[in-house]
C-alpha positions in Angstrom: -5.6 -23.1 107.7 -2.3 -24.8 107.9 0.6 -22.9 106.2 1.7 -24.9 103.1 5.5 -25.5 102.7 6.1 -25.7 99.0 9.8 -26.6 99.4 8.6 -29.7 101.2 6.4 -30.5 98.0 7.1 -34.2 96.7 7.0 -32.9 93.1 9.6 -30.3 93.6 11.6 -32.6 95.6 11.8 -35.3 93.0 15.1 -35.1 90.7 14.6 -34.1 87.0 16.2 -36.7 84.5 19.3 -35.4 82.8 18.2 -36.7 79.3 15.0 -34.6 79.3 17.1 -31.3 79.5 19.5 -32.5 77.0 16.7 -33.3 74.5 15.2 -29.9 74.7 18.5 -28.3 74.3 19.1 -30.4 71.2 15.8 -30.0 69.7 16.2 -26.2 70.0 19.8 -26.5 68.3 18.2 -28.7 65.4 15.5 -26.0 65.0 18.2 -23.4 65.0 20.4 -25.1 62.4 17.3 -25.8 60.3 16.5 -22.2 60.2 20.1 -21.1 59.6 20.1 -23.6 56.5 16.8 -22.5 55.2 18.0 -18.7 55.3 21.2 -19.7 53.7 19.2 -21.6 51.0 16.9 -18.9 50.4 19.5 -16.0 50.5 22.6 -17.7 49.0 22.2 -21.1 47.2 18.8 -20.8 45.5 17.6 -17.3 45.8 16.5 -16.7 41.8 12.9 -17.6 42.5 12.5 -15.2 45.4 14.6 -12.5 43.7 12.3 -13.0 40.5 9.3 -12.8 42.8 10.6 -9.4 44.4 11.4 -7.9 41.1 7.9 -8.7 39.8 6.4 -6.5 42.5 8.8 -3.6 42.4 11.0 -3.7 39.1 9.6 -2.5 35.9 11.0 -2.1 32.3 9.8 1.0 30.8 9.8 1.1 26.9 11.0 4.3 25.3 9.3 4.5 22.2 11.1 5.4 18.9 9.6 8.0 16.6 8.8 6.4 13.2 10.3 7.9 10.2 8.7 10.5 8.1 7.5 9.9 4.5 8.2 12.8 1.9 7.2 13.3 -1.6 9.9 13.9 -4.3 9.7 17.7 -3.5 10.1 17.5 0.3 6.5 17.8 1.4 5.2 15.7 4.1 2.9 12.7 3.2 3.2 10.8 6.7 4.8 11.8 10.1 4.4 11.1 13.8 3.1 13.3 16.5 3.3 12.8 20.2 -0.2 11.1 21.5 0.1 9.9 25.2 -2.0 6.8 26.1 -3.9 6.9 29.1 -3.6 3.7 31.4 -4.8 2.8 35.1 -4.1 0.7 37.9 -7.8 -0.1 39.0 -7.0 -1.1 42.5 -5.2 2.2 43.2 -7.9 4.3 41.5 -9.5 6.7 44.2 -12.1 9.0 42.6 -15.6 9.8 43.2 -18.0 9.9 40.6 -17.8 13.3 39.6 -14.0 13.0 39.0 -14.7 9.8 36.7 -17.6 11.8 34.9 -14.9 14.3 34.1 -12.3 12.0 33.0 -14.9 10.1 30.6 -15.9 13.5 29.1 -12.3 14.4 28.4 -11.9 10.9 26.8 -15.1 11.1 24.7 -16.3 7.8 26.2 -19.5 7.0 28.0 -19.2 6.8 31.9 -20.3 3.3 32.0 -17.6 2.3 29.6 -14.9 3.8 31.8 -16.3 2.2 35.0 -16.3 -1.2 33.0 -12.5 -0.8 32.4 -11.8 0.0 36.0 -13.5 -3.0 37.0 -12.0 -5.5 34.9 -10.4 -8.7 36.5 -6.9 -7.4 36.1 -6.6 -4.9 39.0 -2.9 -4.1 38.2 -3.1 -2.6 34.7 -5.7 -1.6 32.0 -5.5 0.5 29.0 -8.1 3.3 29.3 -7.7 5.0 26.0 -4.8 4.8 23.4 -3.2 7.9 21.7 -5.3 10.9 22.9 -4.3 14.5 21.7 -1.7 16.1 24.0 -4.1 18.8 25.1 -6.5 16.2 26.5 -3.7 14.3 28.2 -2.7 17.7 29.9 -6.0 18.3 31.2 -6.4 14.6 32.4 -3.0 15.2 34.4 -4.6 18.3 36.0 -7.4 16.0 37.5 -4.9 14.5 39.6 -6.7 11.2 40.0 -4.8 8.5 42.0 -4.0 5.5 39.9 -4.5 7.1 36.4 -1.2 7.3 34.5 0.0 8.3 30.9 2.5 6.7 28.6 4.2 8.7 25.8 3.3 7.3 22.4 3.4 8.4 18.6 0.5 8.6 16.3 0.6 8.8 12.5 -1.0 11.5 10.6 -1.3 11.8 6.7 -1.5 15.4 5.4 -2.6 14.4 2.0 -5.4 12.3 3.1 -7.4 10.3 0.8 -5.5 11.3 -2.3 -2.2 9.4 -1.3 -3.9 6.7 0.9 -3.3 4.0 -1.6 0.5 4.7 -1.8 1.3 5.9 1.7 -0.8 3.2 3.3 -1.2 3.2 7.3 0.0 1.8 10.5 -1.8 0.0 13.3 -2.0 1.5 16.8 1.3 -0.2 17.6 2.9 1.8 14.7 3.5 -1.4 12.6 3.0 -0.7 8.9 -0.1 -2.6 7.6 -0.6 -1.1 3.9 1.3 0.7 1.3 4.6 2.3 1.7 4.2 2.1 5.5 4.4 -1.7 5.2 6.9 -2.2 2.4 9.5 0.0 4.2 8.3 -0.9 7.8 11.9 -2.1 8.8 13.3 1.3 7.9 10.6 3.4 9.0 10.2 1.8 12.3 13.4 2.4 14.2 14.1 0.6 17.3 12.7 1.2 20.9 14.7 2.0 23.9 14.2 0.8 27.5 15.0 1.7 31.1 14.8 -0.4 34.2 13.2 1.3 37.4 11.9 0.5 40.8 8.3 1.7 41.4 6.2 1.9 44.4 2.8 0.5 44.7 1.3 3.8 43.4 3.2 3.4 40.3 5.7 6.0 41.1 9.4 5.7 40.0 11.5 5.5 43.1 14.9 4.5 41.7 16.5 3.9 38.1 18.3 0.5 38.0 21.0 -0.1 35.5 22.0 1.8 32.3 19.2 3.4 30.0 19.0 2.0 26.3 18.1 4.9 24.2 15.6 4.5 21.3 16.8 4.8 17.8 14.2 6.7 15.6 13.4 5.4 12.2 14.8 6.5 8.9 13.0 9.2 6.7 12.0 8.1 3.3 11.7 10.1 0.1 9.3 8.7 -2.5 9.2 9.4 -6.4 5.6 10.7 -5.9 4.9 14.3 -6.6 1.9 15.2 -4.2 0.7 17.8 -6.7 0.3 15.4 -9.6 -1.1 12.7 -7.2 -3.8 15.1 -5.9 -4.7 16.3 -9.5 -4.8 12.7 -10.7 -7.0 11.6 -7.9 -9.5 14.4 -8.2 -9.7 13.7 -12.0 -10.3 10.0 -11.7 -12.8 10.6 -8.9 -14.8 13.2 -11.1 -14.9 10.6 -14.0 -16.1 7.7 -11.7 -19.0 9.9 -10.5 -19.8 11.4 -13.8 -20.0 8.0 -15.4 -21.7 6.3 -12.4 -18.7 3.7 -12.3 -17.5 1.3 -9.7 -14.1 2.5 -9.5 -11.2 4.2 -11.4 -7.4 4.3 -11.5 -4.4 6.6 -12.7 -0.9 5.7 -12.9 1.7 8.3 -14.0 5.3 7.1 -14.7 8.3 9.1 -15.6 9.5 7.4 -18.8 13.0 8.7 -18.4 13.8 7.5 -14.7 11.0 4.9 -14.2 10.0 6.7 -11.2 6.0 6.6 -10.3 5.0 10.3 -10.0 1.4 9.4 -9.0 -0.7 6.2 -8.3 -4.3 7.1 -7.6 -7.6 5.1 -6.9 -11.2 6.1 -6.3 -13.0 5.3 -4.1 -10.3 5.9 -1.3 -10.2 6.4 2.4 -8.8 8.6 5.0 -5.6 6.8 6.4 -5.7 8.3 9.9 -9.7 7.7 10.3 -10.6 4.3 9.4 -13.7 3.6 11.5 -15.9 3.2 8.5 -13.3 1.7 6.0 -14.8 -0.8 3.5 -12.8 -3.4 1.4 -13.8 -1.5 -1.7 -12.0 1.6 -0.5 -8.9 -0.4 0.7 -8.3 -2.0 -2.6 -5.3 -0.5 -4.7 -7.0 -1.4 -7.9 -4.1 -0.1 -10.3 -1.8 -2.7 -8.7 -4.0 -5.6 -7.5 -6.8 -6.1 -10.0 -5.9 -7.8 -13.3 -7.7 -7.9 -16.4 -7.3 -8.5 -20.2 -5.4 -5.7 -21.6 -7.4 -5.7 -24.9 -6.2 -3.1 -27.5 -3.4 -1.8 -25.3 -1.6 -5.0 -26.8 -2.0 -4.1 -30.4 1.0 -1.6 -30.5 3.2 -4.3 -28.9 2.2 -6.8 -31.6 3.0 -4.4 -34.2 6.3 -3.5 -32.5 7.3 -7.2 -32.4 6.6 -7.6 -36.1 8.4 -4.5 -36.8 11.4 -5.4 -35.0 11.6 -8.8 -36.5 11.2 -7.4 -40.0 7.8 -9.2 -40.9 6.1 -5.9 -41.8 6.9 -2.3 -42.3 4.7 0.6 -41.3 3.3 0.8 -44.9 2.7 -2.9 -45.3 -1.0 -3.5 -46.4 -3.3 -5.6 -44.4 -6.6 -6.6 -45.8 -9.5 -6.5 -43.0 -12.5 -7.0 -45.3 -15.2 -7.7 -44.8 -14.9 -6.7 -41.2 -15.1 -10.3 -39.9 -12.8 -13.2 -39.9 -13.2 -16.8 -39.4 -10.8 -18.7 -37.2 -11.4 -22.3 -36.6 -15.0 -22.2 -35.0 -14.5 -18.4 -33.8 -15.5 -15.2 -35.6 -13.6 -12.1 -34.8 -15.0 -8.8 -35.8 -14.1 -5.1 -36.2 -16.8 -2.5 -35.4 -16.5 -1.6 -39.3 -15.5 -2.8 -42.5 -12.3 -1.0 -42.6 -11.0 -2.5 -45.9 -7.4 -2.5 -46.7 -5.2 -0.8 -44.1 -1.6 0.0 -43.4 -0.1 -1.5 -40.4 -0.2 2.3 -39.2 -4.0 2.2 -40.0 -4.5 -0.9 -38.1 -3.4 1.0 -34.8 -5.2 4.0 -35.8 -8.6 2.2 -36.2 -7.9 -0.3 -33.6 -8.5 -3.4 -36.0 -8.8 -6.6 -34.4 -8.5 -8.3 -37.8 -5.3 -6.4 -38.7 -3.8 -7.4 -35.4 -4.5 -11.0 -35.7 -3.2 -11.1 -39.2 0.1 -9.4 -38.2 0.3 -12.0 -35.4 0.0 -14.8 -37.7 3.3 -13.7 -39.2 5.0 -14.3 -36.0 5.6 -17.7 -33.9 4.1 -18.0 -30.5 7.5 -18.2 -28.9 8.5 -14.8 -30.5 5.2 -13.3 -29.0 5.8 -14.9 -25.6 9.4 -13.6 -25.4 8.3 -10.0 -25.9 5.3 -10.1 -23.7 7.6 -11.6 -21.0 10.2 -9.2 -21.3 7.8 -6.3 -20.9 6.6 -7.8 -17.5 3.4 -9.8 -18.5 3.0 -13.0 -16.6 5.8 -11.7 -13.8 5.3 -10.1 -10.5 6.1 -6.5 -11.0 9.6 -5.7 -9.5 8.2 -2.8 -7.4 8.6 -2.8 -3.6 5.0 -2.8 -2.8 2.4 -5.1 -1.3 -0.2 -6.8 -3.3 0.9 -6.1 -6.6 -0.6 -8.8 -8.9 1.3 -11.1 -11.2 -1.4 -11.4 -14.1 -1.6 -14.4 -16.3 0.3 -15.4 -19.5 0.4 -19.1 -20.1 3.6 -20.8 -21.7 3.7 -20.2 -25.5 3.9 -24.1 -26.2 0.3 -24.5 -25.1 -1.0 -21.7 -27.4 -3.5 -22.7 -30.1 -3.8 -20.7 -33.2 -7.0 -19.0 -31.9 -5.3 -18.1 -28.6 -2.4 -16.5 -30.5 -4.7 -14.7 -32.6 -6.8 -13.2 -29.6 -3.6 -12.2 -27.7 -2.6 -10.1 -30.5 -5.5 -7.7 -29.5 -5.2 -8.4 -25.9 -7.3 -11.4 -25.0 -6.3 -14.6 -23.2 -3.8 -13.0 -21.2 -4.2 -10.5 -18.1 -2.3 -7.7 -16.3 -2.9 -4.8 -14.1 -3.1 -1.2 -15.1 0.2 -0.6 -13.7 1.8 -3.5 -15.8 0.2 -1.9 -19.0 1.8 1.4 -18.1 5.1 -0.2 -17.2 5.2 -2.2 -20.5 4.9 1.0 -22.4 8.2 2.2 -21.3 9.7 0.1 -24.0 8.1 2.3 -26.6 8.8 5.6 -24.5 12.3 4.9 -23.8 13.7 4.2 -27.2 13.1 0.3 -27.1 14.2 -0.6 -23.4 11.8 -1.5 -20.7 13.0 0.2 -17.4 12.4 -0.8 -13.7 9.9 1.2 -12.0 10.6 2.8 -8.5 8.6 4.4 -5.7 11.6 5.9 -4.4 13.2 9.3 -5.3 15.9 9.0 -8.1 19.1 11.1 -8.2 18.6 14.4 -10.3 19.2 14.0 -13.9 19.6 10.1 -13.8 18.3 8.0 -16.9 17.3 4.5 -15.8 19.1 1.7 -17.8 16.8 -1.1 -18.9 16.3 -4.3 -20.7 16.3 -3.7 -24.7 13.4 -5.3 -26.2 13.0 -3.0 -29.4 15.4 -1.0 -31.5 15.0 2.9 -31.1 13.9 2.9 -34.7 11.1 0.4 -34.0 9.9 2.5 -30.8 9.8 5.6 -32.7 7.6 4.3 -35.5 5.2 2.8 -33.1 5.0 6.0 -31.2 4.1 7.7 -34.4 1.4 5.1 -35.0 0.1 5.9 -31.4 -0.1 9.7 -32.2 -2.3 8.9 -35.0 -4.9 7.2 -32.5 -5.4 10.8 -31.0 -5.7 12.5 -34.3 -8.6 12.9 -36.9 -9.9 9.2 -37.6 -8.5 7.8 -34.6 -10.2 6.2 -31.6 -8.6 8.6 -28.9 -9.2 11.8 -30.2 -10.4 13.1 -26.6 -6.6 12.4 -25.4 -5.3 15.5 -27.0 -3.8 18.2 -25.1 -3.3 21.7 -25.6 0.3 22.4 -26.4 1.6 18.9 -26.2 1.8 15.9 -28.8 0.3 12.6 -27.3 -0.1 9.3 -28.5 -1.8 6.2 -26.9 -4.3 3.4 -27.1 -7.5 3.1 -26.1 -9.0 0.0 -24.5 -12.8 -1.4 -23.9 -13.5 -4.9 -22.8 -16.4 -6.6 -21.5 -15.6 -7.9 -18.1 -15.3 -11.7 -17.3 -18.2 -13.2 -15.5 -17.9 -17.0 -14.7 -16.8 -18.8 -17.7 -17.7 -16.2 -20.1 -18.3 -12.2 -20.4 -21.0 -10.1 -18.9 -23.4 -8.6 -21.3 -23.3 -4.9 -19.9 -20.2 -4.7 -17.7 -17.2 -3.1 -19.2 -13.8 -1.6 -18.3 -12.6 1.5 -20.3 -9.1 2.5 -20.2 -6.5 4.7 -22.0 -2.5 4.3 -22.0 -0.4 6.8 -23.7 2.8 8.8 -23.8 3.7 12.3 -24.1 5.2 14.3 -25.7 5.8 11.9 -28.8 9.1 12.9 -30.1 10.8 13.2 -26.6 8.7 11.0 -24.3 8.7 12.3 -20.5 5.7 10.5 -19.1 3.6 7.5 -19.6 -0.1 7.8 -18.2 -2.7 5.0 -17.8 -6.4 5.5 -16.7 -9.0 2.9 -16.2 -12.7 3.3 -15.4 -14.4 0.0 -14.1 -18.0 -0.3 -14.9 -19.2 2.9 -16.5 -23.0 3.0 -16.7 -24.0 6.4 -17.6 -24.5 5.8 -21.3 -21.1 5.3 -22.7 -18.2 2.9 -21.8 -15.5 3.3 -24.5 -12.1 4.1 -23.5 -11.9 6.8 -26.0 -14.9 8.7 -24.3 -14.6 7.6 -20.7 -10.9 7.4 -19.9 -9.3 9.5 -22.6 -10.4 12.9 -21.4 -8.8 12.1 -17.8 -5.7 11.2 -19.7 -5.7 14.6 -21.5 -6.1 16.5 -18.2 -3.5 14.6 -16.2 -1.1 14.8 -19.1 -1.3 18.5 -19.4 -1.1 19.1 -15.7 1.8 16.9 -15.2 4.2 18.2 -18.0 3.3 21.8 -16.7 4.4 20.8 -13.1 7.5 19.2 -14.6 8.4 22.3 -16.4 8.4 20.5 -19.9 8.0 23.0 -22.7 5.2 22.6 -25.2 6.1 21.0 -28.4 3.1 22.0 -30.3 2.0 25.5 -31.3 -1.5 24.9 -32.3 -4.5 23.7 -30.2 -5.7 20.2 -31.0 -8.6 19.8 -33.3 -10.9 17.4 -31.6 -13.9 16.1 -33.6 -17.3 16.0 -31.9 -18.7 13.0 -33.9 -19.3 9.7 -32.1 -16.1 7.9 -31.3 -16.5 4.1 -32.3 -13.9 1.6 -31.0 -13.0 -1.9 -31.5 -13.3 -4.3 -28.7 
């Protein structure tokens, strides 16, 4: 083979054009300038997008939960408070656990293993709630398992020591601690407080690497002290529950109002529910019947009709009213009493609960005069009580009243109101003629509420004496008497409305009264819906509950007895007007 001499190769011997090398250098320079420009654009001129993308991967804002304010009764006893209840969450893609560890975790969380595995297998691989608000002891045991990808967050859970007895007053919150019912909802803004926050850098395992910026501390919610007395509330709940069960009724309610301050001392309903365990809650249990349900007041309105006539000078307590022969024809309607009471005094009309007597007294009044009083007492208006769901009731404008409607309104038909509205309207009789505002918040000690004067003190006193006759011999509310305290009130029994008429065998029975009579301290209203165990009169179904609640309430409040003798309750059958 001949030796090859590369230096003599024609290819190597040819001269390279100058433009080619310049082109290559220029191309490299342009590429370098492009990269430099792009780097400047990304890092200096328009870095927001890339900064945001980076922050999303490492920066986290941790919420610092605020503790919700506590709710106390008037004596400082807890009705609602918050306890620490950690929530368990996971980063599914980071979870490193065998089936045995997952089985232990599922057991601690009291959930089926397949449900836990389903949560960890969801599409979102970066975050999933495993279980919200577990007990601290459970959270501690979960932490001791040291399962990678399983984390905890500090949260608060509401607890309600009084349970079902105060449920309709206190209400409850949702899992995010937002008030949904009762006081929890009404005062949510004050109770909730304000969450804090802090910015941190986390690694891919969810561990905090560094804090960024200043921490914003949480602001805990304010505590609230209610006017409710938990002892009175619990006793009232027990008594209305027993009455509903004994009378095979649909529901029952009790309202206790301080007639001096306007404070609500108790507001109980049955059926009720446990606010911190609502897994089997029904609509019937949730209804705050004392405030949300309206019905025709019936005989509860008769003392108000009489008070209006007394105030305007149309009658006196001794004015005679002829109710014979026990029925009265008005247009094409017939109004009846349960008996022919003959001629009654105005006081006797209240004592015997005469419909005819009430309508004849109303005929001495104008519709406008009656409407003005009813409106001043709160009928047809939404109660000025900071509480959700309080019903307005119905009271039509007086100009549209027909003579028969004015007559029926005199004894409580043709208008509607809630049990709370009825109890509140009686403050005008118990507070020397002034209707006072009601409140669910504790009032300062020894504060006497100022109200709107509707009747004179003399008129209020005269009507209270008539109410006292109702609970004495010959009255319709004898079972309302108490040992040691004078009481007065008015029974009510009414057929329930059904469609455009009234149901044949469905009744509401109630009793609204005042105690003691001379110096009233409380007003109590009791309502039992659809009693079906043989009796349905307010005087036999609701009056005994009133008696028990009044006696217990006055003792708790330290009110000295004003009667030295025991009441004489007649055992004869109590008849009552509708």
